[in-house]
SENU-675823 format. One record per residue (C-alpha): residue number from 1; residue in one letter; x, y, z. Coordinates in Angstrom, 3 decimals, padded with zeros to 6 digits. Example, Ala and Ser with C-alpha at 12.3 -4.5 7.8 and 13.67 -1.06 7.14 Angstrom:
<tigu num="1" residu="A" x="012.300" y="-004.500" z="007.800"/>
<tigu num="2" residu="S" x="013.670" y="-001.060" z="007.140"/>
END
This chain:
<tigu num="1" residu="X" x="-071.473" y="-068.463" z="128.715"/>
<tigu num="2" residu="X" x="-070.494" y="-070.388" z="131.849"/>
<tigu num="3" residu="X" x="-071.327" y="-073.998" z="132.590"/>
<tigu num="4" residu="X" x="-070.947" y="-075.959" z="135.802"/>
<tigu num="5" residu="X" x="-070.142" y="-079.580" z="136.526"/>
<tigu num="6" residu="X" x="-071.145" y="-080.962" z="139.899"/>
<tigu num="7" residu="X" x="-068.701" y="-083.100" z="141.792"/>
<tigu num="8" residu="X" x="-068.784" y="-084.273" z="145.352"/>
<tigu num="9" residu="X" x="-067.436" y="-086.549" z="148.009"/>
<tigu num="10" residu="X" x="-069.154" y="-088.524" z="150.737"/>
<tigu num="11" residu="X" x="-069.485" y="-086.492" z="153.913"/>
<tigu num="12" residu="X" x="-068.921" y="-083.131" z="152.214"/>
<tigu num="13" residu="X" x="-071.095" y="-080.614" z="150.432"/>
<tigu num="14" residu="X" x="-071.447" y="-080.895" z="146.685"/>
<tigu num="15" residu="X" x="-069.129" y="-078.554" z="144.813"/>
<tigu num="16" residu="X" x="-069.435" y="-077.135" z="141.330"/>
<tigu num="17" residu="X" x="-066.544" y="-076.706" z="138.955"/>
<tigu num="18" residu="X" x="-067.319" y="-074.015" z="136.423"/>
<tigu num="19" residu="X" x="-066.248" y="-073.791" z="132.804"/>
<tigu num="20" residu="X" x="-065.001" y="-070.245" z="132.168"/>
<tigu num="21" residu="X" x="-063.776" y="-068.291" z="129.172"/>
<tigu num="22" residu="X" x="-060.316" y="-068.959" z="127.762"/>
<tigu num="23" residu="X" x="-059.036" y="-065.451" z="128.537"/>
<tigu num="24" residu="X" x="-060.496" y="-065.312" z="132.051"/>
<tigu num="25" residu="X" x="-057.014" y="-065.593" z="133.599"/>
<tigu num="26" residu="X" x="-056.365" y="-061.952" z="132.701"/>
<tigu num="27" residu="X" x="-059.495" y="-060.969" z="134.612"/>
<tigu num="28" residu="X" x="-058.120" y="-062.765" z="137.696"/>
<tigu num="29" residu="X" x="-054.887" y="-060.853" z="137.303"/>
<tigu num="30" residu="X" x="-056.746" y="-057.551" z="137.005"/>
<tigu num="31" residu="X" x="-058.816" y="-058.272" z="140.119"/>
<tigu num="32" residu="X" x="-055.668" y="-059.313" z="141.977"/>
<tigu num="33" residu="X" x="-054.038" y="-056.017" z="141.046"/>
<tigu num="34" residu="X" x="-057.108" y="-054.141" z="142.297"/>
<tigu num="35" residu="X" x="-056.804" y="-055.943" z="145.644"/>
<tigu num="36" residu="X" x="-053.122" y="-055.100" z="145.837"/>
<tigu num="37" residu="X" x="-053.405" y="-051.387" z="145.118"/>
<tigu num="38" residu="X" x="-056.531" y="-050.960" z="147.255"/>
<tigu num="39" residu="X" x="-054.660" y="-052.039" z="150.391"/>
<tigu num="40" residu="X" x="-050.946" y="-052.133" z="149.507"/>
<tigu num="41" residu="X" x="-049.266" y="-052.039" z="152.926"/>
<tigu num="42" residu="X" x="-050.312" y="-055.495" z="154.231"/>
<tigu num="43" residu="X" x="-049.965" y="-057.113" z="150.790"/>
<tigu num="44" residu="X" x="-046.474" y="-055.756" z="150.185"/>
<tigu num="45" residu="X" x="-045.511" y="-056.598" z="153.776"/>
<tigu num="46" residu="X" x="-046.352" y="-060.243" z="153.126"/>
<tigu num="47" residu="X" x="-044.418" y="-060.014" z="149.857"/>
<tigu num="48" residu="X" x="-041.379" y="-058.560" z="151.623"/>
<tigu num="49" residu="X" x="-041.378" y="-061.358" z="154.203"/>
<tigu num="50" residu="X" x="-041.634" y="-064.022" z="151.503"/>
<tigu num="51" residu="X" x="-038.860" y="-062.378" z="149.487"/>
<tigu num="52" residu="X" x="-036.592" y="-062.397" z="152.569"/>
<tigu num="53" residu="X" x="-037.382" y="-066.061" z="153.168"/>
<tigu num="54" residu="X" x="-036.550" y="-066.810" z="149.537"/>
<tigu num="55" residu="X" x="-033.199" y="-065.043" z="149.813"/>
<tigu num="56" residu="X" x="-032.361" y="-067.030" z="152.947"/>
<tigu num="57" residu="X" x="-033.225" y="-070.333" z="151.277"/>
<tigu num="58" residu="X" x="-031.236" y="-069.469" z="148.140"/>
<tigu num="59" residu="X" x="-028.158" y="-068.442" z="150.157"/>
<tigu num="60" residu="X" x="-028.221" y="-071.668" z="152.169"/>
<tigu num="61" residu="X" x="-028.618" y="-073.850" z="149.071"/>
<tigu num="62" residu="X" x="-026.424" y="-071.894" z="146.644"/>
<tigu num="63" residu="X" x="-023.343" y="-074.108" z="146.963"/>
<tigu num="64" residu="X" x="-024.596" y="-076.835" z="144.589"/>
<tigu num="65" residu="X" x="-026.825" y="-076.445" z="141.560"/>
<tigu num="66" residu="X" x="-029.013" y="-079.463" z="142.393"/>
<tigu num="67" residu="X" x="-029.674" y="-078.007" z="145.847"/>
<tigu num="68" residu="X" x="-030.399" y="-074.637" z="144.269"/>
<tigu num="69" residu="X" x="-032.932" y="-076.274" z="141.952"/>
<tigu num="70" residu="X" x="-034.594" y="-077.984" z="144.906"/>
<tigu num="71" residu="X" x="-034.661" y="-074.714" z="146.848"/>
<tigu num="72" residu="X" x="-036.347" y="-072.770" z="144.036"/>
<tigu num="73" residu="X" x="-038.964" y="-075.442" z="143.334"/>
<tigu num="74" residu="X" x="-039.603" y="-076.074" z="147.018"/>
<tigu num="75" residu="X" x="-039.973" y="-072.351" z="147.652"/>
<tigu num="76" residu="X" x="-042.555" y="-072.062" z="144.897"/>
<tigu num="77" residu="X" x="-044.525" y="-075.150" z="145.941"/>
<tigu num="78" residu="X" x="-044.446" y="-075.017" z="149.715"/>
<tigu num="79" residu="X" x="-045.030" y="-071.264" z="149.526"/>
<tigu num="80" residu="X" x="-048.711" y="-072.074" z="148.919"/>
<tigu num="81" residu="X" x="-049.294" y="-072.025" z="152.667"/>
<tigu num="82" residu="X" x="-048.094" y="-068.410" z="152.838"/>
<tigu num="83" residu="X" x="-050.618" y="-067.413" z="150.191"/>
<tigu num="84" residu="X" x="-053.275" y="-067.561" z="152.911"/>
<tigu num="85" residu="X" x="-052.433" y="-063.990" z="153.903"/>
<tigu num="86" residu="X" x="-053.303" y="-062.767" z="150.415"/>
<tigu num="87" residu="X" x="-056.468" y="-064.906" z="150.306"/>
<tigu num="88" residu="X" x="-057.499" y="-063.363" z="153.619"/>
<tigu num="89" residu="X" x="-057.004" y="-059.808" z="152.369"/>
<tigu num="90" residu="X" x="-058.952" y="-060.485" z="149.159"/>
<tigu num="91" residu="X" x="-061.755" y="-062.209" z="151.063"/>
<tigu num="92" residu="X" x="-062.068" y="-059.415" z="153.609"/>
<tigu num="93" residu="X" x="-062.069" y="-056.784" z="150.866"/>
<tigu num="94" residu="X" x="-064.865" y="-058.652" z="149.055"/>
<tigu num="95" residu="X" x="-066.882" y="-058.361" z="152.285"/>
<tigu num="96" residu="X" x="-066.301" y="-054.623" z="152.389"/>
<tigu num="97" residu="X" x="-063.543" y="-054.675" z="154.993"/>
<tigu num="98" residu="X" x="-060.144" y="-053.012" z="154.690"/>
<tigu num="99" residu="X" x="-057.866" y="-055.260" z="156.726"/>
<tigu num="100" residu="X" x="-054.434" y="-054.606" z="158.178"/>
<tigu num="101" residu="X" x="-051.445" y="-056.923" z="158.310"/>
<tigu num="102" residu="X" x="-052.437" y="-058.344" z="161.706"/>
<tigu num="103" residu="X" x="-055.989" y="-058.985" z="160.514"/>
<tigu num="104" residu="X" x="-054.722" y="-060.954" z="157.540"/>
<tigu num="105" residu="X" x="-052.505" y="-063.076" z="159.793"/>
<tigu num="106" residu="X" x="-055.394" y="-063.927" z="162.105"/>
<tigu num="107" residu="X" x="-057.664" y="-064.843" z="159.198"/>
<tigu num="108" residu="X" x="-054.901" y="-066.876" z="157.535"/>
<tigu num="109" residu="X" x="-054.541" y="-069.098" z="160.610"/>
<tigu num="110" residu="X" x="-058.159" y="-070.294" z="160.654"/>
<tigu num="111" residu="X" x="-057.679" y="-073.362" z="158.443"/>
<tigu num="112" residu="X" x="-053.901" y="-073.609" z="158.689"/>
<tigu num="113" residu="X" x="-054.065" y="-077.346" z="159.440"/>
<tigu num="114" residu="X" x="-055.775" y="-078.165" z="156.145"/>
<tigu num="115" residu="X" x="-053.302" y="-075.986" z="154.259"/>
<tigu num="116" residu="X" x="-050.379" y="-077.662" z="156.030"/>
<tigu num="117" residu="X" x="-051.503" y="-081.079" z="154.773"/>
<tigu num="118" residu="X" x="-051.560" y="-079.742" z="151.221"/>
<tigu num="119" residu="X" x="-048.094" y="-078.289" z="151.701"/>
<tigu num="120" residu="X" x="-046.885" y="-081.703" z="152.854"/>
<tigu num="121" residu="X" x="-048.022" y="-083.228" z="149.557"/>
<tigu num="122" residu="X" x="-046.396" y="-080.441" z="147.547"/>
<tigu num="123" residu="X" x="-043.213" y="-080.827" z="149.585"/>
<tigu num="124" residu="X" x="-043.045" y="-084.492" z="148.545"/>
<tigu num="125" residu="X" x="-043.241" y="-083.404" z="144.887"/>
<tigu num="126" residu="X" x="-040.458" y="-080.885" z="145.519"/>
<tigu num="127" residu="X" x="-038.280" y="-083.591" z="147.085"/>
<tigu num="128" residu="X" x="-038.935" y="-085.932" z="144.139"/>
<tigu num="129" residu="X" x="-037.852" y="-083.129" z="141.800"/>
<tigu num="130" residu="X" x="-034.733" y="-082.597" z="143.900"/>
<tigu num="131" residu="X" x="-033.823" y="-086.279" z="143.624"/>
<tigu num="132" residu="X" x="-034.471" y="-086.336" z="139.865"/>
<tigu num="133" residu="X" x="-032.538" y="-083.102" z="139.367"/>
<tigu num="134" residu="X" x="-029.580" y="-084.356" z="141.387"/>
<tigu num="135" residu="X" x="-029.528" y="-087.648" z="139.461"/>
<tigu num="136" residu="X" x="-029.555" y="-085.844" z="136.106"/>
<tigu num="137" residu="X" x="-026.743" y="-083.467" z="137.079"/>
<tigu num="138" residu="X" x="-024.605" y="-086.271" z="138.471"/>
<tigu num="139" residu="X" x="-025.213" y="-088.333" z="135.362"/>
<tigu num="140" residu="X" x="-023.897" y="-085.417" z="133.318"/>
<tigu num="141" residu="X" x="-020.979" y="-084.343" z="135.530"/>
<tigu num="142" residu="X" x="-020.207" y="-087.493" z="137.480"/>
<tigu num="143" residu="X" x="-019.405" y="-087.378" z="141.183"/>
<tigu num="144" residu="X" x="-017.126" y="-084.351" z="140.782"/>
<tigu num="145" residu="X" x="-019.716" y="-081.565" z="140.591"/>
<tigu num="146" residu="X" x="-018.295" y="-078.162" z="139.569"/>
<tigu num="147" residu="X" x="-019.355" y="-074.839" z="141.053"/>
<tigu num="148" residu="X" x="-022.853" y="-073.564" z="140.458"/>
<tigu num="149" residu="X" x="-021.775" y="-070.952" z="137.890"/>
<tigu num="150" residu="X" x="-019.883" y="-073.543" z="135.841"/>
<tigu num="151" residu="X" x="-022.718" y="-076.069" z="136.102"/>
<tigu num="152" residu="X" x="-025.261" y="-073.505" z="134.968"/>
<tigu num="153" residu="X" x="-023.113" y="-072.326" z="132.054"/>
<tigu num="154" residu="X" x="-022.301" y="-075.811" z="130.731"/>
<tigu num="155" residu="X" x="-025.829" y="-077.221" z="131.030"/>
<tigu num="156" residu="X" x="-028.035" y="-074.220" z="130.224"/>
<tigu num="157" residu="X" x="-026.024" y="-071.590" z="128.341"/>
<tigu num="158" residu="X" x="-023.338" y="-073.541" z="126.500"/>
<tigu num="159" residu="X" x="-025.568" y="-076.538" z="125.711"/>
<tigu num="160" residu="X" x="-022.686" y="-079.008" z="125.557"/>
<tigu num="161" residu="X" x="-025.281" y="-081.735" z="125.932"/>
<tigu num="162" residu="X" x="-028.676" y="-080.683" z="124.594"/>
<tigu num="163" residu="X" x="-030.004" y="-084.107" z="125.581"/>
<tigu num="164" residu="X" x="-029.389" y="-083.280" z="129.228"/>
<tigu num="165" residu="X" x="-031.198" y="-079.960" z="128.896"/>
<tigu num="166" residu="X" x="-034.230" y="-081.589" z="127.262"/>
<tigu num="167" residu="X" x="-034.408" y="-084.345" z="129.884"/>
<tigu num="168" residu="X" x="-034.073" y="-081.789" z="132.649"/>
<tigu num="169" residu="X" x="-036.819" y="-079.537" z="131.262"/>
<tigu num="170" residu="X" x="-039.145" y="-082.473" z="130.490"/>
<tigu num="171" residu="X" x="-038.775" y="-083.932" z="133.986"/>
<tigu num="172" residu="X" x="-039.392" y="-080.584" z="135.614"/>
<tigu num="173" residu="X" x="-042.368" y="-079.865" z="133.360"/>
<tigu num="174" residu="X" x="-044.093" y="-083.141" z="134.231"/>
<tigu num="175" residu="X" x="-043.773" y="-082.550" z="137.956"/>
<tigu num="176" residu="X" x="-044.751" y="-078.879" z="137.549"/>
<tigu num="177" residu="X" x="-047.968" y="-079.840" z="135.733"/>
<tigu num="178" residu="X" x="-048.835" y="-082.322" z="138.494"/>
<tigu num="179" residu="X" x="-048.153" y="-079.746" z="141.216"/>
<tigu num="180" residu="X" x="-050.117" y="-077.066" z="139.365"/>
<tigu num="181" residu="X" x="-053.150" y="-079.321" z="138.921"/>
<tigu num="182" residu="X" x="-053.059" y="-080.261" z="142.610"/>
<tigu num="183" residu="X" x="-052.711" y="-076.718" z="143.954"/>
<tigu num="184" residu="X" x="-054.452" y="-074.509" z="141.359"/>
<tigu num="185" residu="X" x="-057.549" y="-073.910" z="143.506"/>
<tigu num="186" residu="X" x="-057.086" y="-076.324" z="146.403"/>
<tigu num="187" residu="X" x="-055.004" y="-073.906" z="148.506"/>
<tigu num="188" residu="X" x="-057.558" y="-071.038" z="148.531"/>
<tigu num="189" residu="X" x="-060.383" y="-073.572" z="148.840"/>
<tigu num="190" residu="X" x="-058.843" y="-075.098" z="151.968"/>
<tigu num="191" residu="X" x="-058.249" y="-071.636" z="153.394"/>
<tigu num="192" residu="X" x="-061.854" y="-070.700" z="152.688"/>
<tigu num="193" residu="X" x="-063.627" y="-073.893" z="153.715"/>
<tigu num="194" residu="X" x="-061.187" y="-076.232" z="155.434"/>
<tigu num="195" residu="X" x="-062.295" y="-079.845" z="155.101"/>
<tigu num="196" residu="X" x="-060.668" y="-082.745" z="153.309"/>
<tigu num="197" residu="X" x="-057.375" y="-082.099" z="151.558"/>
<tigu num="198" residu="X" x="-058.074" y="-084.963" z="149.168"/>
<tigu num="199" residu="X" x="-061.437" y="-083.472" z="148.225"/>
<tigu num="200" residu="X" x="-059.899" y="-080.034" z="147.606"/>
<tigu num="201" residu="X" x="-057.221" y="-081.594" z="145.392"/>
<tigu num="202" residu="X" x="-059.919" y="-083.497" z="143.516"/>
<tigu num="203" residu="X" x="-061.804" y="-080.247" z="142.861"/>
<tigu num="204" residu="X" x="-058.578" y="-078.539" z="141.759"/>
<tigu num="205" residu="X" x="-057.741" y="-081.294" z="139.271"/>
<tigu num="206" residu="X" x="-061.306" y="-081.163" z="137.922"/>
<tigu num="207" residu="X" x="-061.071" y="-077.392" z="137.514"/>
<tigu num="208" residu="X" x="-057.858" y="-077.722" z="135.501"/>
<tigu num="209" residu="X" x="-059.260" y="-080.577" z="133.403"/>
<tigu num="210" residu="X" x="-062.475" y="-078.651" z="132.765"/>
<tigu num="211" residu="X" x="-060.592" y="-075.511" z="131.649"/>
<tigu num="212" residu="X" x="-057.324" y="-076.716" z="130.076"/>
<tigu num="213" residu="X" x="-056.641" y="-073.709" z="127.836"/>
<tigu num="214" residu="X" x="-057.609" y="-071.164" z="130.479"/>
<tigu num="215" residu="X" x="-055.441" y="-072.854" z="133.086"/>
<tigu num="216" residu="X" x="-052.549" y="-073.191" z="130.632"/>
<tigu num="217" residu="X" x="-052.670" y="-069.407" z="130.150"/>
<tigu num="218" residu="X" x="-052.873" y="-068.940" z="133.910"/>
<tigu num="219" residu="X" x="-049.861" y="-071.215" z="134.409"/>
<tigu num="220" residu="X" x="-047.930" y="-069.224" z="131.798"/>
<tigu num="221" residu="X" x="-048.775" y="-065.985" z="133.633"/>
<tigu num="222" residu="X" x="-047.498" y="-067.507" z="136.883"/>
<tigu num="223" residu="X" x="-044.256" y="-068.526" z="135.170"/>
<tigu num="224" residu="X" x="-043.795" y="-064.987" z="133.816"/>
<tigu num="225" residu="X" x="-044.498" y="-063.392" z="137.204"/>
<tigu num="226" residu="X" x="-042.072" y="-065.786" z="138.877"/>
<tigu num="227" residu="X" x="-039.397" y="-065.142" z="136.253"/>
<tigu num="228" residu="X" x="-039.777" y="-061.384" z="136.731"/>
<tigu num="229" residu="X" x="-039.400" y="-061.852" z="140.461"/>
<tigu num="230" residu="X" x="-036.208" y="-063.891" z="140.197"/>
<tigu num="231" residu="X" x="-034.767" y="-061.787" z="137.349"/>
<tigu num="232" residu="X" x="-034.805" y="-058.775" z="139.657"/>
<tigu num="233" residu="X" x="-032.738" y="-060.642" z="142.260"/>
<tigu num="234" residu="X" x="-036.024" y="-061.553" z="143.978"/>
<tigu num="235" residu="X" x="-036.885" y="-057.910" z="144.714"/>
<tigu num="236" residu="X" x="-039.722" y="-058.143" z="142.206"/>
<tigu num="237" residu="X" x="-041.280" y="-060.903" z="144.304"/>
<tigu num="238" residu="X" x="-042.379" y="-058.224" z="146.766"/>
<tigu num="239" residu="X" x="-044.977" y="-057.230" z="144.146"/>
<tigu num="240" residu="X" x="-045.438" y="-060.350" z="142.009"/>
<tigu num="241" residu="X" x="-046.151" y="-062.715" z="144.920"/>
<tigu num="242" residu="X" x="-049.000" y="-060.563" z="146.304"/>
<tigu num="243" residu="X" x="-050.345" y="-060.107" z="142.777"/>
<tigu num="244" residu="X" x="-050.278" y="-063.848" z="142.181"/>
<tigu num="245" residu="X" x="-051.757" y="-064.587" z="145.618"/>
<tigu num="246" residu="X" x="-054.696" y="-062.207" z="145.227"/>
<tigu num="247" residu="X" x="-055.338" y="-063.363" z="141.658"/>
<tigu num="248" residu="X" x="-055.333" y="-067.010" z="142.791"/>
<tigu num="249" residu="X" x="-058.142" y="-066.184" z="145.206"/>
<tigu num="250" residu="X" x="-060.227" y="-064.777" z="142.358"/>
<tigu num="251" residu="X" x="-059.433" y="-067.802" z="140.186"/>
<tigu num="252" residu="X" x="-060.787" y="-070.048" z="142.918"/>
<tigu num="253" residu="X" x="-063.938" y="-067.980" z="143.408"/>
<tigu num="254" residu="X" x="-064.507" y="-067.985" z="139.655"/>
<tigu num="255" residu="X" x="-063.911" y="-071.695" z="139.105"/>
<tigu num="256" residu="X" x="-065.539" y="-073.190" z="142.212"/>
<tigu num="257" residu="X" x="-069.018" y="-072.148" z="143.323"/>
END
């Protein structure tokens, strides 16, 4: 059974945040996969472009591990604005239209300003994480930072200082939860309706708070999809990013009436 909680903001239409089943995240994933395979060329084209952008960012920032950490987190967070192409394809398909790559680009640009403001907020979180990450690594290594491979081995694999690893993971987890709550449904909502970025964030936070277990499962799925993408030297992102983007659209449509 589904329930709805009304929430609103002066000057904007009342919105409803639904309570959905705990396992609903798998339904979003299934619907996202249906969108992907029903019109694969534009979806995979967007995925290929995003994968290439990710490779470029990683190459530029691969000289220092703290920069690499900032690049990965920033890529994941700021990449919300590029999800508009997937939202557009899912939305057009729901209306009975099979759209091409150009159609998805045109549709994605409609509320680009509202999405850009959200990306600005997420970019601030990414920068904060970069500062925290850099401070933790420099506290561990001092000013003489070793190469990325050595840094990764000593802090993650070798566990010379488990305290560092726990602080690093805890700091990242806190910021990741904040970013997830802010962006869970706000990005597709802003694409769909435009309007106030603050209001969309408010709705997103309410949706996460209203469905904590469901959204925790959804977050875990996102982590797995992201890990698969990076474990395949980012080639897997060509598929996992479209899958995640389409599924996010269905999460939004399910959670916000």
